[in-house]
N, C-alpha and C positions, 0 to 999 in steps of 0.2 A: 233684763238681758242676762244677768248673772246666772239665774236658774236655768236658762235655756243653754248657755254655754257650758256651765259646769254641773249639769244635772247628773251625769254619770260619775263624777269624781267622788271619791270617798276619802275622808281625812284619816290618815294612818298614824299620825303622830305630830311632833312639834320639833323645832330646831332653835339653836342659838349660835352666835358667832364666836363661841369659845375663847380661846383655842383648845380648852380642855374641860373636863367635867368640873362642876362646882358643887359645893356642899348643899346648896338650896335646890339643886336639880331634882332631887328626890321628892321634895315637897311640891315643886311645880308639877312634876309628873303625876303625883296623886291627884291633883286638880284636873289635869288633862284626862286621867282615866275615867272621870265621870262621863265624858263624851266619847272617849275612845278606849275601851278596856285594855287592849293589848298595844298601847301606844309605843311608837319608836321615837327615840330621841336622836336627832342627827346634829352633830356639832360641825360647824363649817368654820374652817380656819380662814379668816378674811385676809390674812397676810402670810400665806404659805411660804415656807423656806425651801421646801423640796418640790420636785416635779411630781406630777400625778394628781389624783383626785384629792382635794383638800377637805374631805369629809370623813367622819367616823360615825357609825351608827350603833346605838345601844338600846337594849330592852331591859326593863326592870324585872328583877327576879327576887324571890324570897331567899334569904340566906339563913340557913339553920345553923345554930351554934352547938358544938359538942358539949358545952358546959351546962346546957339546960336553960340558958337565958333566952328571952323572947326572940323570935325571928325578926330580922330587919330586912329592909329593901335596899338593894344595891343594883348597880347597872352591869350588864354583861354585854361584851362586844358582840355585834351581829354583822356578818359579812354582808356587803351591799355593793350595788352598782347603780349608776345613774343612767337612765335611758330616756328616750322620747318616742312619742308616737309619730307616725309619718307626717301628719299635719304640722306638728311642732317642729320637726326636722326641716320641713320646707321653710318655715318662718325663720328658723335660726340661720339656715343657709342664705336666705334673702337678706337678713341683717348683716351677716358677715361680708357679703359682697359690697355693702355700702361703707364698711369700715376701712379707713385708709391706713390703719396701723400696720406697719411692715412686719411686726411680730406674728401677725395672723396670716400665715401663708402655708402653702404645701410643703415648702423646704423646711421651715421651722417646725412644722408639725411632724414631718418625717424624722428629723433629728431628735425631737422630744420623744417620739415613740421608740427610736432606737436606743436612747439613753435609758428610758424606762425598762426596755427589754434587757439591756446590759446590767442594770441594777438588779433585776430579777434573777438573771443568770448567775451574778456574783453571789447573791443570797443563796441560791440553790447549791452552788459549788462549795460555799462555806459550810452548809449543812452536811454535804457529802464528806468534806474533809473532817468535820467534827465526828461523824459517824465512824469513818475509818480509823481515826485516832483512838476512839474509845474501844473499837474492836482490837486494835493492835496492842492497847494497854490492858486488855482483858476485862474491861468494864462492861462490855456488851458481848453476847455470844455472836459468832459469825452466822449471818443469814446468807446462805449460798444463793438464793434467788436474787438478793440485792447485788451480790458480787457479780453474778452472771449478767444482770442488767447493766451494771457499770461497765463490764468488759465490752458488751455490745455497743455502749455509747462511745467508748474509747476507740473501738474498731471503726466506727463511722466517721471519726475525725480525719481530716485530710493530712497527708504526709507533708509537713512543712519543710523539713530538712532533707 
């Protein structure tokens, strides 16, 4: 039955429950590369402290040294997202209906999504502030396109006072 159910699945890498990269991950990845040449390592944080996706994905790359020493393998972060096919989503929804945990609900999910959105907004505003500080201190040249776009953003904000 395994071959019938998983016939179209393809192994793309491996994972561990981290919560961070370990020294022996490169050696393990070399073994995995025998079966999957461009394998992806996904580290899953089993006890996440922050909201959001508790995963980080990495791919092994050759690191060339300027001093002429031999190249070494290291991991490079790869942007990732987790999704499901329609059949899997139906199964997950069916399981979630049977769970009596009060933390799994539409209100808690909406609040979590809003909190994640606010954290993302805070991060972007911090980057804008840092850029404007560097421009005002003469560390970066002024890019008029960016300034015009920021002005458009501020013009879209509602008048609070």
